[in-house]
SEPA-300254 format. One record per atom (N, C-alpha, C): residue in one letter; atom name; x, y, z. Coordinates in steps of 0.2 Angstrom, whole numbers. Each point is the difference from the previous one (the first is absolute). Layout:
REM SEPA-300254
resn_name_xx_yy_zz
A_CA_X_Y_Z
...
END
This chain:
REM SEPA-300254
resn_name_xx_yy_zz
X_N_587_608_773
X_CA_3_-3_-5
X_C_3_5_-5
X_N_7_-1_-2
X_CA_3_5_-4
X_C_-3_-1_-7
X_N_-1_5_-3
X_CA_-3_0_-7
X_C_5_-2_-5
X_N_-1_-5_-4
X_CA_5_-1_-5
X_C_-1_4_-6
X_N_5_1_-4
X_CA_-1_5_-6
X_C_3_-4_-6
X_N_-4_2_-6
X_CA_3_-3_-6
X_C_1_7_-5
X_N_7_0_-2
X_CA_2_5_-4
X_C_-1_-1_-7
X_N_-3_5_-3
X_CA_-2_0_-7
X_C_3_6_-4
X_N_6_-1_-3
X_CA_3_5_-4
X_C_-4_1_-7
X_N_-2_6_-2
X_CA_-3_1_-6
X_C_2_6_-4
X_N_0_-1_-7
X_CA_1_6_-4
X_C_-6_2_-4
X_N_-6_-3_2
X_CA_-6_1_-2
X_C_-1_-3_-7
X_N_4_-4_-3
X_CA_-1_-4_-6
X_C_-5_-5_1
X_N_-3_-3_-5
X_CA_-5_-5_0
X_C_3_-6_4
X_N_6_-2_-1
X_CA_3_-6_3
X_C_1_1_8
X_N_2_6_2
X_CA_1_1_7
X_C_-7_1_3
X_N_-5_3_-3
X_CA_-7_1_3
X_C_-3_-7_1
X_N_1_-4_-5
X_CA_-3_-7_0
X_C_3_-4_6
X_N_7_1_1
X_CA_3_-3_6
X_C_-2_3_7
X_N_-2_6_0
X_CA_-3_3_6
X_C_-7_-3_2
X_N_-4_-1_-6
X_CA_-6_-4_2
X_C_1_-7_2
X_N_5_-3_-2
X_CA_2_-7_2
X_C_2_1_8
X_N_4_5_1
X_CA_2_1_7
X_C_-5_1_5
X_N_-5_4_-3
X_CA_-6_1_4
X_C_-4_-6_3
X_N_0_-5_-5
X_CA_-3_-6_2
X_C_4_-4_5
X_N_7_0_-1
X_CA_4_-3_5
X_C_-1_3_7
X_N_0_7_0
X_CA_0_4_6
X_C_-7_-2_4
X_N_-5_-1_-4
X_CA_-6_-2_3
X_C_0_-7_3
X_N_4_-5_-3
X_CA_1_-6_2
X_C_4_-1_7
X_N_5_4_0
X_CA_4_0_6
X_C_-1_6_5
X_N_-5_4_-1
X_CA_-2_6_4
X_C_6_4_1
X_N_3_2_-6
X_CA_5_5_0
X_C_-2_7_-3
X_N_4_5_1
X_CA_-1_7_-3
X_C_4_0_-6
X_N_-3_3_-5
X_CA_4_2_-6
X_C_4_6_0
X_N_6_1_-2
X_CA_4_6_0
X_C_1_1_-8
X_N_-3_5_-3
X_CA_2_1_-7
X_C_6_5_0
X_N_5_-2_-4
X_CA_6_4_0
X_C_1_2_-7
X_N_1_7_-1
X_CA_2_2_-6
X_C_7_5_1
X_N_5_-2_-4
X_CA_6_4_0
X_C_0_5_-5
X_N_0_6_1
X_CA_-1_6_-5
X_C_7_1_-2
X_N_1_-1_-7
X_CA_6_1_-3
X_C_0_7_-3
X_N_4_5_3
X_CA_1_6_-3
X_C_4_1_-6
X_N_-1_4_-4
X_CA_4_1_-7
X_C_7_2_2
X_N_4_-2_-4
X_CA_7_2_1
X_C_1_7_-3
X_N_4_4_4
X_CA_1_7_-2
X_C_6_1_-4
X_N_0_5_-4
X_CA_6_2_-4
X_C_1_7_1
X_N_6_2_0
X_CA_1_7_2
X_C_-4_5_-5
X_N_-1_-2_-6
X_CA_-3_5_-4
X_C_-8_0_1
X_N_-3_-6_3
X_CA_-7_0_1
X_C_-1_-2_7
X_N_0_5_4
X_CA_-1_-2_7
X_C_-8_-2_2
X_N_-1_-4_5
X_CA_-7_-2_1
X_C_-4_6_3
X_N_-6_0_-2
X_CA_-4_5_3
X_C_0_0_8
X_N_-1_5_3
X_CA_1_0_8
X_C_-6_-4_3
X_N_-6_-1_-3
X_CA_-5_-4_3
X_C_-1_-7_-3
X_N_5_-3_-4
X_CA_0_-6_-3
X_C_-1_-6_5
X_N_4_1_6
X_CA_0_-5_5
X_C_-7_-1_3
X_N_-3_6_2
X_CA_-7_0_2
X_C_-5_-3_-5
X_N_1_2_-6
X_CA_-5_-2_-5
X_C_0_-8_-1
X_N_7_-3_0
X_CA_1_-7_-1
X_C_-3_-4_6
X_N_1_3_6
X_CA_-3_-4_6
X_C_-7_1_0
X_N_-3_6_-2
X_CA_-8_0_0
X_C_-3_-4_-5
X_N_3_-1_-6
X_CA_-2_-5_-5
X_C_0_-7_3
X_N_5_-2_3
X_CA_1_-6_2
X_C_-5_-2_6
X_N_-1_5_4
X_CA_-5_-1_6
X_C_-7_-1_-3
X_N_-1_4_-5
X_CA_-7_0_-3
X_C_-1_-7_-3
X_N_5_-3_-4
X_CA_-1_-6_-3
X_C_0_-6_5
X_N_4_1_6
X_CA_-1_-5_5
X_C_-7_0_3
X_N_-2_6_1
X_CA_-7_0_3
X_C_-5_-3_-4
X_N_0_1_-7
X_CA_-5_-3_-4
X_C_1_-8_0
X_N_6_-2_0
X_CA_1_-8_1
X_C_-2_-2_6
X_N_1_3_6
X_CA_-2_-2_6
X_C_-8_0_0
X_N_-3_5_-3
X_CA_-8_-1_0
X_C_-2_-6_-4
X_N_3_-1_-5
X_CA_-2_-6_-4
X_C_1_-7_4
X_N_5_0_3
X_CA_2_-6_4
X_C_-5_-1_5
X_N_-2_5_4
X_CA_-4_0_6
X_C_-7_-1_-2
X_N_-2_1_-7
X_CA_-7_-1_-2
X_C_-1_-7_-3
X_N_5_-4_0
X_CA_-1_-7_-3
X_C_-4_-4_5
X_N_-4_-4_-2
X_CA_-4_-4_5
X_C_4_-4_4
X_N_-2_-2_6
X_CA_3_-4_5
X_C_1_3_7
X_N_4_-3_4
X_CA_1_3_7
X_C_4_7_-1
X_N_-2_4_5
X_CA_3_6_1
X_C_8_0_-1
X_N_2_5_-4
X_CA_7_0_-2
X_C_3_7_3
X_N_6_0_3
X_CA_3_6_2
X_C_6_1_-4
X_N_0_6_-3
X_CA_5_2_-5
X_C_3_7_2
X_N_7_0_0
X_CA_4_6_1
X_C_4_1_-6
X_N_2_7_-1
X_CA_4_2_-6
X_C_6_3_2
X_N_5_0_-4
X_CA_6_4_1
X_C_3_1_-7
X_N_1_7_-1
X_CA_4_2_-6
X_C_7_3_3
X_N_5_-2_-3
X_CA_7_1_2
X_C_5_2_-5
X_N_4_4_1
X_CA_6_2_-5
X_C_6_-4_2
X_N_-1_-4_6
X_CA_6_-4_2
X_C_1_-5_-5
X_N_6_-3_0
X_CA_1_-6_-5
X_C_-3_-6_3
X_N_-2_-4_-5
X_CA_-3_-6_1
X_C_4_-4_5
X_N_6_-1_0
X_CA_4_-4_4
X_C_0_3_7
X_N_0_7_0
X_CA_-1_3_7
X_C_-6_-2_4
X_N_-6_0_-4
X_CA_-6_-2_3
X_C_0_-7_2
X_N_3_-5_-4
X_CA_1_-7_2
X_C_4_0_6
X_N_5_3_1
X_CA_4_0_6
X_C_-4_2_6
X_N_-5_5_-1
X_CA_-4_2_6
X_C_-5_-6_1
X_N_-3_-3_-5
X_CA_-5_-5_1
X_C_3_-6_3
X_N_7_-2_-1
X_CA_3_-5_3
X_C_0_0_7
X_N_0_5_3
X_CA_0_1_7
X_C_-7_0_4
X_N_-5_-1_-4
X_CA_-7_-1_2
X_C_-2_-7_0
X_N_0_-3_6
X_CA_-1_-8_1
X_C_-7_-1_-2
X_N_-5_4_-1
X_CA_-7_-1_-1
X_C_-1_-1_-8
X_N_5_1_-4
X_CA_-1_-1_-7
X_C_-2_-7_-2
X_N_-5_-1_-3
X_CA_-2_-7_-2
X_C_3_-2_-7
X_N_0_5_-5
X_CA_3_-1_-6
X_C_0_6_-4
X_N_4_0_-6
X_CA_-1_5_-5
X_C_-3_-3_-6
X_N_-5_3_-3
X_CA_-3_-3_-6
X_C_0_5_-5
X_N_2_-2_-6
X_CA_1_5_-6
X_C_-1_-4_-6
X_N_-1_4_-6
X_CA_0_-3_-6
X_C_6_0_-4
X_N_0_-4_-5
X_CA_6_-1_-4
X_C_-2_-1_-8
X_N_4_2_-4
X_CA_-1_-1_-7
X_C_7_0_-4
X_N_0_-5_-5
X_CA_6_-1_-3
X_C_0_4_-7
X_N_-5_4_-1
X_CA_0_4_-6
X_C_-2_7_1
X_N_3_5_-5
X_CA_-2_7_1
X_C_6_3_4
X_N_2_6_-3
X_CA_6_3_3
X_C_-1_3_7
X_N_-6_3_1
X_CA_-1_3_6
X_C_-2_-5_5
X_N_-4_-4_-2
X_CA_-3_-5_5
X_C_6_-5_2
X_N_4_-2_-5
X_CA_6_-4_1
X_C_5_3_5
X_N_1_6_0
X_CA_4_4_4
X_C_-2_0_7
X_N_-7_2_1
X_CA_-2_0_7
X_C_-2_-7_2
X_N_-4_-4_-4
X_CA_-3_-6_3
X_C_5_-6_-1
X_N_5_1_-4
X_CA_5_-6_-1
X_C_6_1_5
X_N_4_5_-2
X_CA_6_1_4
X_C_-2_2_7
X_N_-5_4_1
X_CA_-3_2_6
X_C_-1_-6_5
X_N_-4_-5_-3
X_CA_-2_-6_4
X_C_6_-4_2
X_N_5_0_-5
X_CA_7_-4_2
X_C_3_4_6
X_N_0_7_-1
X_CA_4_3_6
X_C_-4_-1_6
X_N_-6_0_0
X_CA_-4_-2_6
X_C_2_-7_3
X_N_0_-5_-5
X_CA_2_-6_2
X_C_7_-1_4
X_N_5_5_-3
X_CA_6_0_3
X_C_0_3_7
X_N_-4_5_2
X_CA_1_4_6
X_C_-5_-1_5
X_N_-6_-3_-2
X_CA_-5_-1_5
X_C_1_-6_4
X_N_-1_1_7
X_CA_1_-5_5
X_C_-6_-4_0
X_N_-6_2_-2
X_CA_-6_-3_1
X_C_-2_-3_-7
X_N_-5_-5_0
X_CA_-2_-3_-6
X_C_-2_5_-6
X_N_1_-1_-6
X_CA_-2_4_-5
X_C_-4_-4_-5
X_N_-6_2_-2
X_CA_-4_-3_-4
X_C_-1_4_-7
X_N_2_-3_-5
X_CA_0_3_-7
X_C_-6_-3_-4
X_N_-5_5_-2
X_CA_-6_-2_-3
X_C_0_1_-8
X_N_-1_-5_-4
X_CA_0_1_-7
X_C_-5_5_-2
X_N_1_3_-6
X_CA_-5_5_-3
X_C_-7_-3_-1
X_N_-5_3_2
X_CA_-7_-3_-1
X_C_-2_-5_5
X_N_4_-3_4
X_CA_-2_-5_5
X_C_-4_2_5
X_N_-6_-4_1
X_CA_-5_2_5
X_C_0_-5_6
X_N_0_2_6
X_CA_0_-4_6
X_C_-7_-4_0
X_N_2_-7_0
X_CA_-6_-5_1
X_C_1_-4_6
X_N_3_2_5
X_CA_2_-4_6
X_C_6_-3_-1
X_N_3_-3_5
X_CA_6_-4_0
X_C_-1_-6_4
X_N_-1_-5_-5
X_CA_-1_-7_2
X_C_5_-5_-1
X_N_5_1_-4
X_CA_5_-4_-2
X_C_7_4_-1
X_N_5_-1_4
X_CA_6_3_-1
X_C_6_-4_-2
X_N_4_1_-4
X_CA_6_-3_-2
X_C_6_3_3
X_N_4_-5_2
X_CA_7_3_3
X_C_5_-3_-5
X_N_4_4_-4
X_CA_5_-3_-4
X_C_6_-1_4
X_N_3_-6_0
X_CA_6_-1_4
X_C_5_-4_-4
X_N_6_1_1
X_CA_5_-4_-3
X_C_3_-6_4
X_N_-4_-1_5
X_CA_2_-6_4
X_C_7_-1_2
X_N_3_6_2
X_CA_7_0_1
X_C_2_4_7
X_N_2_-4_5
X_CA_2_4_6
X_C_-6_4_3
X_N_-6_-4_0
X_CA_-6_4_2
X_C_0_1_7
X_N_3_-3_4
X_CA_0_1_8
X_C_3_7_1
X_N_4_3_-4
X_CA_3_6_1
X_C_-3_6_-4
X_N_-4_-2_-5
X_CA_-1_5_-5
X_C_-8_1_-1
X_N_-4_-4_3
X_CA_-7_1_-1
X_C_-3_3_6
X_N_-4_6_-1
X_CA_-2_3_6
X_C_-7_-3_3
X_N_1_-6_3
X_CA_-6_-3_2
X_C_-5_4_4
X_N_3_3_5
X_CA_-5_4_4
X_C_-4_6_-3
X_N_4_3_-5
X_CA_-4_5_-4
X_C_-5_-3_-5
X_N_1_-6_-2
X_CA_-5_-4_-4
X_C_-6_-2_4
X_N_1_-2_6
X_CA_-5_-2_4
X_C_-4_6_2
X_N_3_6_2
X_CA_-3_6_2
X_C_-5_2_-6
X_N_2_0_-6
X_CA_-4_2_-6
X_C_-6_-5_0
X_N_1_-6_1
X_CA_-6_-5_-1
X_C_-5_1_6
X_N_2_3_5
X_CA_-5_1_6
X_C_-6_4_-3
X_N_1_4_-5
X_CA_-5_5_-2
X_C_-4_-3_-6
X_N_2_-6_-3
X_CA_-4_-3_-5
X_C_-1_-7_0
X_N_-6_-2_-1
X_CA_-1_-8_0
X_C_2_-2_-7
X_N_6_-1_-1
X_CA_3_-2_-6
X_C_4_-7_0
X_N_0_-3_-6
X_CA_5_-6_0
X_C_6_2_-3
X_N_5_-4_2
X_CA_7_2_-2
X_C_3_-6_-4
X_N_3_2_-6
X_CA_4_-5_-4
X_C_7_3_-1
X_N_4_-5_2
X_CA_8_1_-1
X_C_2_-2_-7
X_N_3_5_-3
X_CA_1_-1_-7
X_C_8_-1_-2
X_N_2_-5_-3
X_CA_7_-1_-1
X_C_0_-2_-8
X_N_5_4_-3
X_CA_1_-1_-7
X_C_7_-3_-1
X_N_0_-6_-3
X_CA_7_-3_-1
X_C_2_0_-7
X_N_6_-1_-1
X_CA_2_0_-7
X_C_0_-7_-3
X_N_-1_-1_-7
X_CA_-1_-6_-2
X_C_7_-4_1
X_N_-1_-6_2
X_CA_6_-5_2
X_C_3_2_6
X_N_-3_4_4
X_CA_3_2_7
X_C_0_-6_4
X_N_6_-1_4
X_CA_1_-5_4
X_C_1_2_7
X_N_-5_3_3
X_CA_1_2_7
X_C_-7_-1_4
X_N_-3_-5_-2
X_CA_-7_-1_3
X_C_1_-2_7
X_N_5_-4_2
X_CA_0_-1_8
X_C_1_6_4
X_N_4_5_-3
X_CA_0_6_4
X_C_-7_4_0
X_N_-3_0_-6
X_CA_-6_4_-1
X_C_-5_-3_5
X_N_0_-7_0
X_CA_-5_-3_4
X_C_1_1_8
X_N_6_0_2
X_CA_2_2_7
X_C_-2_7_1
X_N_2_4_-4
X_CA_-2_7_1
X_C_-8_2_0
X_N_-3_-4_-4
X_CA_-7_1_-1
X_C_-4_-3_6
X_N_3_-5_3
X_CA_-3_-3_6
X_C_1_5_6
X_N_6_3_0
X_CA_1_5_6
X_C_-5_6_-1
X_N_-1_2_-6
X_CA_-5_5_-1
X_C_-7_-2_2
X_N_-2_-6_-2
X_CA_-7_-3_2
X_C_0_0_8
X_N_5_-2_3
X_CA_0_0_7
X_C_0_6_4
X_N_4_5_-3
X_CA_0_7_3
X_C_-7_4_-1
X_N_-3_-2_-6
X_CA_-7_3_-1
X_C_-5_-4_0
X_N_0_-5_5
X_CA_-5_-6_0
X_C_-7_3_2
X_N_0_5_4
X_CA_-7_3_1
X_C_-4_3_-6
X_N_4_1_-6
X_CA_-3_3_-6
X_C_-1_-6_-5
X_N_2_-6_2
X_CA_-1_-6_-4
X_C_2_1_-7
X_N_6_2_-1
X_CA_3_1_-7
X_C_0_-6_-5
X_N_-1_1_-6
X_CA_1_-5_-5
X_C_6_2_-4
X_N_4_-5_-1
X_CA_6_1_-4
X_C_-1_-2_-8
X_N_1_5_-4
X_CA_0_-1_-7
X_C_7_1_-3
X_N_2_-5_-4
X_CA_6_0_-3
X_C_-1_-1_-8
X_N_3_5_-4
X_CA_-1_0_-7
X_C_7_0_-3
X_N_1_-1_-6
X_CA_6_0_-4
X_C_0_5_-6
X_N_5_5_0
X_CA_0_5_-5
X_C_7_3_-1
X_N_2_1_-6
X_CA_7_3_0
X_C_0_7_2
X_N_-6_4_0
X_CA_-1_7_2
X_C_-4_0_6
X_N_3_2_6
X_CA_-4_0_6
X_C_-6_4_0
X_N_1_6_-3
X_CA_-6_5_-1
X_C_-6_-4_-4
X_N_2_-3_-5
X_CA_-6_-4_-4
X_C_-3_-5_4
X_N_5_-4_4
X_CA_-3_-5_5
X_C_-5_3_5
X_N_2_5_3
X_CA_-4_3_5
X_C_-7_3_-3
X_N_1_2_-6
X_CA_-6_3_-4
X_C_-5_-6_-1
X_N_3_-6_-2
X_CA_-4_-6_-1
X_C_-4_-2_6
X_N_4_0_6
X_CA_-4_-1_7
X_C_-5_5_1
X_N_1_6_-2
X_CA_-5_5_1
X_C_-7_-1_-4
X_N_1_-2_-6
X_CA_-5_-2_-5
X_C_-4_-6_3
X_N_4_-5_1
X_CA_-3_-7_2
X_C_-4_0_7
X_N_3_4_4
X_CA_-2_0_7
X_C_-5_5_2
X_N_-1_5_-4
X_CA_-5_5_1
X_C_2_4_6
X_N_7_2_1
X_CA_2_4_6
X_C_-3_7_0
X_N_-1_2_6
X_CA_-2_7_1
X_C_6_4_2
X_N_5_-3_2
X_CA_6_4_2
X_C_6_-4_0
X_N_6_3_-2
X_CA_6_-4_-1
X_C_5_3_4
X_N_3_-4_5
X_CA_5_3_5
X_C_7_-1_-3
X_N_4_5_-1
X_CA_7_-1_-2
X_C_5_2_6
X_N_5_-4_0
X_CA_5_1_6
X_C_7_2_-3
X_N_2_7_-1
X_CA_6_2_-2
X_C_6_-2_5
X_N_3_-5_-1
X_CA_4_-3_6
X_C_7_3_-1
X_N_3_2_-5
X_CA_7_1_-1
X_C_2_6_5
X_N_6_-1_2
X_CA_2_5_5
X_C_1_7_-4
X_N_2_-1_-6
X_CA_1_6_-4
X_C_-6_2_-5
X_N_-6_-2_3
X_CA_-6_1_-4
X_C_-1_8_-2
X_N_3_4_5
X_CA_-1_7_-1
X_C_3_2_-7
X_N_6_-3_-2
X_CA_3_2_-6
X_C_-2_-5_-6
X_N_-2_-6_2
X_CA_-1_-5_-6
X_C_-7_1_-3
X_N_-5_3_4
X_CA_-7_0_-2
X_C_0_4_-7
X_N_4_4_-1
X_CA_0_4_-6
X_C_3_-3_-6
X_N_3_-6_1
X_CA_3_-4_-5
X_C_-5_-6_-2
X_N_2_-4_-4
X_CA_-5_-6_-2
X_C_-1_-4_6
X_N_-6_0_2
X_CA_-2_-4_6
X_C_-8_-2_-1
X_N_-2_-6_4
X_CA_-6_-2_-1
X_C_-5_5_4
X_N_2_3_5
X_CA_-4_4_4
X_C_-2_6_-4
X_N_5_3_-4
X_CA_-1_6_-4
X_C_-5_-2_-6
X_N_1_-6_-3
X_CA_-4_-1_-5
X_C_-7_-1_2
X_N_-1_-3_6
X_CA_-7_-1_3
X_C_-3_6_2
X_N_4_5_3
X_CA_-3_6_2
X_C_-2_5_-5
X_N_4_0_-6
X_CA_-2_4_-5
X_C_-5_-2_-5
X_N_-1_-7_0
X_CA_-5_-3_-4
X_C_-4_-5_4
X_N_-4_2_5
X_CA_-3_-6_4
X_C_-7_-2_-3
X_N_-2_-6_1
X_CA_-6_-2_-2
X_C_-5_1_5
X_N_2_-1_6
X_CA_-4_1_6
X_C_4_4_5
X_N_-4_3_5
X_CA_4_4_5
X_C_6_-4_3
X_N_6_3_0
X_CA_6_-2_3
X_C_1_3_7
X_N_2_-4_5
X_CA_2_2_6
X_C_7_-2_1
X_N_4_5_2
X_CA_7_-1_1
X_C_2_1_8
X_N_2_-6_2
X_CA_2_0_7
X_C_8_-1_1
X_N_3_4_4
X_CA_7_0_1
X_C_1_-5_6
END
């Protein structure tokens, strides 16, 4: 059997380390190997202040030392044996993503995010959005301080529009193969919205397509879709929320006002993005 891998980018901040511990539990659940990835950012040179000749070697050595420490901590956590490998690179993050896209055995990328703090927001905010744009595999974004407690209930946010062509049914089923979890289909309507016949038709198709998962349809009303989804999360006690960035021009639009961006930067529970 081909070993699955879970990619865990880290800048060694508290948020990214916490996400690594979450990823370790997922890896144990699906029998995958963790790959800790750190992109070394070398300082920009100016003509008056050239870089010391050994700065590259020092940066890589420091990164490898920090990766080794994190690897030891993860492997020491109680539970089933965990396999962890490390990679420090000066390649661009997007370059690494392109490399990983060609590896069919990738299960997911798991990383932290934070909506506050200049350094963390740069790495764990825009960084996670960049990953969402370019990664062909599932991306799971973990809130700061969130601890893995099992995955027993998963919500799937759906706009109930053209679901036959836009919902990755096979990918959803494949993910559920690894977890004994319930599925709730979440739809947030606007107050006074008059499209319930279409919604009911689309939701019925979803129930039929995912019949083996016995999904429950939850319909709520809110002017703000993000607030409506957050209400579902609180009331239902979800362990994971799946978002589907469906727009063809998602690559450009995700950096503008969008539900996906809001949820990824300020999640209440881990968010999984499926293309």
